[in-house]
C-alpha positions as CSV (number, residue, x, y, z in Angstrom):
1,X,-37.9,6.1,-14.0
2,X,-36.6,5.1,-10.6
3,X,-34.6,7.3,-8.2
4,X,-31.6,5.2,-6.9
5,X,-28.9,6.1,-4.4
6,X,-25.4,6.1,-5.8
7,X,-24.3,3.4,-3.4
8,X,-26.9,1.1,-5.1
9,X,-25.7,1.6,-8.6
10,X,-24.2,-1.2,-10.7
11,X,-22.3,-1.2,-14.0
12,X,-24.8,-1.5,-16.8
13,X,-27.4,0.7,-15.2
14,X,-28.8,3.4,-17.6
15,X,-29.5,7.0,-16.7
16,X,-33.1,8.2,-17.3
17,X,-32.2,11.8,-16.7
18,X,-28.9,13.8,-17.2
19,X,-26.5,14.3,-14.3
20,X,-25.5,18.0,-13.8
21,X,-22.4,19.2,-12.2
22,X,-22.1,22.1,-9.8
23,X,-21.5,24.5,-12.6
24,X,-24.8,23.5,-14.2
25,X,-23.2,21.7,-17.1
26,X,-24.2,18.2,-18.1
27,X,-21.7,15.6,-16.8
28,X,-23.6,12.5,-18.0
29,X,-26.3,12.5,-20.6
30,X,-29.6,10.7,-20.3
31,X,-29.3,7.2,-21.7
32,X,-25.6,6.9,-20.5
33,X,-24.8,3.3,-19.5
34,X,-22.9,3.5,-16.2
35,X,-19.5,1.9,-15.9
36,X,-17.6,1.2,-12.6
37,X,-15.5,4.4,-13.2
38,X,-18.6,6.5,-13.7
39,X,-20.1,5.2,-10.5
40,X,-16.9,5.7,-8.6
41,X,-16.7,9.3,-9.9
42,X,-20.3,10.0,-8.8
43,X,-19.5,8.8,-5.3
44,X,-16.2,10.7,-5.2
45,X,-18.0,13.9,-6.1
46,X,-20.6,13.5,-3.5
47,X,-23.7,12.7,-5.5
48,X,-26.5,11.1,-3.4
49,X,-28.9,9.7,-6.1
50,X,-29.6,9.5,-9.8
51,X,-32.6,8.7,-11.9
52,X,-32.4,5.3,-13.7
53,X,-34.4,4.0,-16.6
54,X,-35.0,0.3,-17.5
55,X,-31.8,-1.5,-18.2
56,X,-31.6,-2.4,-21.9
57,X,-30.8,-5.8,-23.4
58,X,-27.2,-4.8,-24.3
59,X,-26.6,-3.5,-20.8
60,X,-28.0,-6.7,-19.3
61,X,-25.7,-8.8,-21.5
62,X,-22.7,-6.6,-20.6
63,X,-23.5,-7.0,-16.9
64,X,-23.9,-10.7,-17.2
65,X,-20.5,-11.0,-18.9
66,X,-18.9,-9.3,-16.0
67,X,-20.4,-11.7,-13.5
68,X,-18.4,-14.8,-14.4
69,X,-17.8,-15.1,-10.7
70,X,-20.9,-15.3,-8.5
71,X,-21.4,-12.1,-6.4
72,X,-21.0,-14.1,-3.2
73,X,-17.5,-15.2,-4.4
74,X,-16.4,-11.7,-5.0
75,X,-17.7,-9.4,-2.2
76,X,-17.8,-10.3,1.4
77,X,-20.9,-10.3,3.5
78,X,-21.0,-7.1,5.5
79,X,-22.6,-8.9,8.4
80,X,-19.5,-11.0,8.7
81,X,-17.4,-7.8,8.8
82,X,-19.6,-6.4,11.6
83,X,-19.0,-9.6,13.6
84,X,-15.2,-9.3,13.2
85,X,-15.3,-5.6,14.1
86,X,-17.3,-6.2,17.3
87,X,-15.1,-8.9,18.8
88,X,-13.5,-7.3,21.9
89,X,-10.8,-10.0,22.3
90,X,-9.6,-9.5,18.7
91,X,-9.8,-5.8,19.1
92,X,-7.4,-5.9,22.2
93,X,-5.0,-8.3,20.4
94,X,-4.9,-6.0,17.4
95,X,-3.9,-3.1,19.7
96,X,-1.3,-5.3,21.4
97,X,0.1,-6.3,18.0
98,X,0.5,-2.7,17.1
99,X,2.4,-1.9,20.3
100,X,4.7,-4.9,19.8
101,X,5.4,-3.7,16.3
102,X,6.3,-0.2,17.5
103,X,8.6,-1.5,20.3
104,X,10.5,-4.1,18.1
105,X,13.8,-2.5,17.2
106,X,14.4,-4.8,14.3
107,X,11.5,-3.1,12.4
108,X,13.6,0.1,12.3
109,X,16.8,-1.6,11.1
110,X,16.3,-0.5,7.5
111,X,16.0,3.2,8.2
112,X,19.2,4.9,7.2
113,X,18.9,7.8,9.6
114,X,21.5,9.3,12.0
115,X,20.9,8.2,15.6
116,X,19.4,11.5,16.8
117,X,17.1,11.8,13.7
118,X,16.1,8.1,14.1
119,X,15.1,8.7,17.7
120,X,13.0,11.8,16.8
121,X,11.4,9.9,13.9
122,X,10.5,6.9,16.1
123,X,9.0,9.1,18.8
124,X,6.9,11.0,16.3
125,X,5.8,7.9,14.4
126,X,4.8,6.2,17.6
127,X,2.7,9.2,18.7
128,X,0.9,9.4,15.4
129,X,0.0,5.7,15.3
130,X,-1.2,5.7,18.9
131,X,-3.2,8.8,18.2
132,X,-4.8,7.2,15.2
133,X,-5.8,4.0,17.0
134,X,-7.1,5.9,20.0
135,X,-10.2,6.1,17.7
136,X,-12.1,2.9,18.2
137,X,-13.3,2.9,14.5
138,X,-9.7,2.9,13.3
139,X,-8.7,0.0,15.5
140,X,-11.8,-1.9,14.5
141,X,-10.9,-1.7,10.8
142,X,-7.3,-2.9,11.7
143,X,-8.8,-5.8,13.7
144,X,-10.9,-6.8,10.7
145,X,-7.8,-6.7,8.5
146,X,-5.7,-8.8,11.0
147,X,-8.5,-11.4,11.3
148,X,-8.9,-11.5,7.5
149,X,-5.3,-12.1,6.7
150,X,-2.3,-11.8,9.2
151,X,0.2,-11.3,6.4
152,X,-1.9,-8.4,5.0
153,X,-2.0,-6.9,8.5
154,X,1.8,-7.3,8.9
155,X,2.3,-5.7,5.4
156,X,0.1,-2.8,6.4
157,X,2.3,-2.0,9.5
158,X,5.5,-2.1,7.3
159,X,3.8,0.2,4.8
160,X,2.9,2.6,7.6
161,X,6.5,2.7,8.7
162,X,8.0,3.3,5.3
163,X,5.3,5.9,4.4
164,X,6.0,7.7,7.7
165,X,9.7,7.7,6.8
166,X,9.1,9.3,3.4
167,X,6.6,11.8,4.8
168,X,9.0,13.0,7.5
169,X,11.9,13.1,5.0
170,X,9.8,15.1,2.6
171,X,9.2,17.8,5.1
172,X,5.5,17.3,5.7
173,X,4.0,19.3,8.6
174,X,2.6,17.6,11.7
175,X,-1.0,17.6,10.4
176,X,-0.1,16.1,7.1
177,X,2.1,13.4,8.7
178,X,-0.9,12.4,10.9
179,X,-3.2,12.2,7.9
180,X,-0.5,10.1,6.1
181,X,-0.3,7.8,9.2
182,X,-4.0,7.2,9.1
183,X,-4.0,6.7,5.4
184,X,-1.1,4.2,5.5
185,X,-2.8,2.2,8.3
186,X,-6.1,1.9,6.5
187,X,-5.1,2.0,2.8
188,X,-5.9,-1.7,2.3
189,X,-9.2,-2.0,4.3
190,X,-11.0,-2.6,1.0
191,X,-9.3,-6.0,0.8
192,X,-11.4,-7.0,3.8
193,X,-14.5,-6.5,1.6
194,X,-13.3,-9.0,-1.0
195,X,-13.9,-12.7,-0.6
196,X,-11.0,-14.2,1.5
197,X,-10.8,-17.1,-0.9
198,X,-9.7,-14.7,-3.6
199,X,-7.1,-13.1,-1.4
200,X,-5.5,-16.4,-0.4
201,X,-5.7,-18.1,-3.8
202,X,-2.4,-19.9,-4.7
203,X,-3.0,-19.7,-8.4
204,X,-3.3,-17.1,-11.1
205,X,-6.6,-15.3,-10.8
206,X,-9.0,-15.2,-13.7
207,X,-9.7,-11.8,-15.4
208,X,-13.0,-11.5,-13.6
209,X,-11.4,-12.4,-10.3
210,X,-8.7,-9.8,-10.8
211,X,-11.4,-7.2,-11.6
212,X,-13.1,-8.1,-8.3
213,X,-9.8,-7.7,-6.3
214,X,-9.2,-4.3,-8.0
215,X,-12.5,-3.1,-6.5
216,X,-10.7,-3.0,-3.1
217,X,-9.6,0.6,-3.8
218,X,-13.1,2.0,-4.2
219,X,-14.6,-0.4,-1.6
220,X,-12.0,0.9,0.9
221,X,-12.6,4.5,0.1
222,X,-16.4,4.1,0.5
223,X,-15.9,2.5,3.9
224,X,-13.5,5.1,5.1
225,X,-15.6,8.0,3.7
226,X,-18.3,7.1,6.2
227,X,-15.9,7.4,9.2
228,X,-15.6,10.9,10.6
229,X,-12.4,9.8,12.3
230,X,-10.6,9.5,8.9
231,X,-9.5,12.7,7.1
232,X,-10.4,12.8,3.4
233,X,-6.7,12.9,2.4
234,X,-6.3,9.6,4.3
235,X,-9.3,8.0,2.7
236,X,-7.9,8.9,-0.7
237,X,-4.8,6.9,0.0
238,X,-7.2,3.8,-0.1
239,X,-8.8,5.0,-3.3
240,X,-5.7,6.1,-5.2
241,X,-2.7,4.0,-4.0
242,X,-2.7,1.9,-7.2
243,X,-2.6,4.9,-9.5
244,X,0.6,5.3,-11.4
245,X,2.6,8.3,-12.5
246,X,2.2,7.6,-16.3
247,X,-1.4,6.8,-16.1
248,X,-1.5,3.0,-16.2
249,X,-2.8,2.5,-12.7
250,X,-6.4,2.1,-11.4
251,X,-9.2,2.9,-10.7
252,X,-9.1,6.1,-12.8
253,X,-5.9,6.0,-14.7
254,X,-4.9,9.5,-13.6
255,X,-1.4,10.8,-14.1
256,X,1.5,12.7,-12.4
257,X,0.5,15.6,-10.1
258,X,-3.2,14.6,-10.3
259,X,-2.2,11.8,-7.9
260,X,-1.9,13.2,-4.4
261,X,1.6,12.9,-2.8
262,X,0.2,10.9,0.1
263,X,-1.4,8.3,-2.2
264,X,1.9,8.0,-4.2
265,X,3.9,7.6,-0.9
266,X,1.6,4.8,0.3
267,X,1.6,3.2,-3.2
268,X,5.4,3.2,-3.3
269,X,5.7,1.7,0.2
270,X,3.1,-0.9,-0.7
271,X,5.0,-2.0,-3.8
272,X,8.4,-2.1,-2.1
273,X,7.2,-4.2,0.9
274,X,5.1,-6.4,-1.4
275,X,8.3,-7.2,-3.4
276,X,10.2,-8.1,-0.2
277,X,7.4,-10.2,1.3
278,X,6.2,-13.7,0.6
279,X,2.7,-14.0,-0.9
280,X,0.2,-16.8,-1.0
281,X,1.2,-17.3,-4.7
282,X,5.0,-16.5,-4.8
283,X,8.2,-16.2,-2.8
284,X,9.7,-12.8,-1.9
285,X,12.0,-11.1,-4.4
286,X,15.7,-10.7,-3.4
287,X,16.4,-7.2,-1.9
288,X,18.7,-6.3,-4.7
289,X,16.0,-6.9,-7.3
290,X,13.4,-5.0,-5.3
291,X,15.8,-2.1,-5.1
292,X,16.5,-2.2,-8.8
293,X,12.8,-2.0,-9.4
294,X,12.5,1.1,-7.2
295,X,15.4,2.8,-9.0
296,X,13.5,2.4,-12.3
297,X,10.2,3.7,-10.8
298,X,11.0,7.4,-10.7
299,X,8.7,9.4,-13.0
300,X,7.4,6.1,-14.3
301,X,5.3,4.7,-11.5
302,X,5.9,7.4,-8.9
303,X,7.2,11.0,-8.8
304,X,11.0,11.1,-8.9
305,X,11.2,13.3,-5.8
306,X,9.3,10.7,-3.7
307,X,11.4,7.9,-5.0
308,X,14.6,9.7,-4.2
309,X,13.5,10.6,-0.7
310,X,12.6,7.0,-0.1
311,X,15.9,5.6,-1.5
312,X,18.0,8.2,0.4
313,X,16.5,7.2,3.8
314,X,16.2,3.5,3.5
315,X,18.8,0.7,3.5
316,X,18.0,-2.9,2.4
317,X,21.2,-4.2,4.1
318,X,21.1,-3.1,7.7
319,X,24.2,-2.7,9.8
320,X,25.4,-6.1,11.1
321,X,23.9,-8.1,8.3
322,X,26.1,-10.8,6.8
323,X,26.2,-10.7,3.0
324,X,27.8,-12.3,0.0
325,X,29.4,-9.9,-2.5
326,X,29.4,-10.3,-6.3
327,X,33.1,-11.1,-6.0
328,X,32.3,-14.2,-3.9
329,X,33.6,-12.6,-0.7
330,X,31.7,-12.8,2.6
331,X,31.3,-9.5,4.5
332,X,29.4,-7.8,7.4
333,X,27.6,-4.6,6.7
334,X,29.3,-1.9,8.7
335,X,27.9,1.5,7.7
336,X,24.8,2.6,5.8
337,X,24.3,6.2,7.0
338,X,24.0,8.8,4.3
339,X,24.6,6.5,1.3
340,X,22.6,4.7,-1.3
341,X,20.5,1.9,0.1
342,X,22.3,-0.9,-1.9
343,X,25.9,0.5,-1.4
344,X,26.9,0.2,2.3
345,X,30.4,0.1,3.7
346,X,31.2,-3.6,4.4
347,X,33.9,-5.5,6.4
348,X,35.2,-8.4,4.4
349,X,35.7,-11.4,6.7
350,X,36.2,-14.2,4.2
351,X,37.7,-14.2,0.7
352,X,36.0,-16.2,-2.1
353,X,38.8,-18.8,-1.7
354,X,39.1,-18.8,2.1
355,X,39.5,-16.7,5.2
356,X,41.4,-13.4,5.3
357,X,44.3,-12.8,7.7
358,X,42.7,-9.6,8.8
359,X,39.2,-8.2,8.0
360,X,39.2,-5.0,5.8
361,X,36.6,-2.5,4.6
362,X,35.2,-1.9,1.1
363,X,33.0,1.1,0.4
364,X,30.6,-0.2,-2.2
365,X,29.6,3.3,-3.1
366,X,33.2,3.9,-4.4
367,X,33.6,0.5,-6.0
368,X,31.1,0.0,-8.8
369,X,32.4,-3.4,-9.8
370,X,31.4,-5.0,-6.5
371,X,27.8,-5.2,-5.2
372,X,25.8,-7.2,-2.6
373,X,24.4,-10.4,-4.2
374,X,22.5,-11.7,-1.2
375,X,22.2,-11.8,2.6
376,X,23.4,-15.0,4.3
377,X,24.1,-16.3,7.8
378,X,27.8,-16.5,8.8
379,X,29.1,-20.0,9.4
380,X,32.1,-20.8,11.6
């Protein structure tokens, strides 16, 4: 028998003694072969150590089958992370990048809010993010993320913006909005613990490689759980943002209201921006397809209330954008306020067969036969 800390456990380890819960009942019997989910649950519940017996032949074989990729190809060396975290030049550039993001008006163009509400939101969002990064440990993790993959860092900032929008629209109090801001900024830090070669692969990953990438939820949670600057609700955004409403997510496969709202909000924003963004292995999806996906996600991937709040306050075709309609007409988006994200008021400037004598409006929310096909630049 050997006493081992929970952080040192590996799938395939076998318990020598039972594990008891706080109520005195046996949670795991002696002889139980630990899985990744069992280990994650022990860590989540705050267990410090367990007693292990000798690993049996079957457990050894199972562990070996899961190690088709060498450990050094799956998990990043923590010493490398420490070097990235300690770089003062990169730390300063990360802070400057965040400020540039906050001050770039284009980043707010998809928010379908009245001007007064938009100004209030921007002010509060800026204050929350600056408060979060006033903690050096938070900025250090963001710096590691940016150095690991710039596109992943850019994605994180977009997720933080959309998550903040949903949180504010959902009526969260100031404390909850701050916890959500921290959670949205750090939800993907577990990706920095995965081998960068896997993150940048321009091919379909093997089953073992995908399993390694999926570890980023628990790796991120463990990293954030050690940071006193990160509220537990924020850390759980890292752990649970891939859980889905009907139970087909990971790492636990939990369902519906068992998934915290903050994790659902971050998960929704993560999916939406991922669809709109290019990835190392694919091009971005057209905005209309991304929006169709979100319309179908209510009470399937995310709670319907969160989805509705998101769709009500976001537009995928900002005011001033040039678009091609399904009718072949070219138009300029004129008004998005208070309407479905994919149904703006547009100003037709060119018919399908040529110019128009005088531009005229079409309210796509009142004309179901016409919709926006794609965004394009105006020519001559």
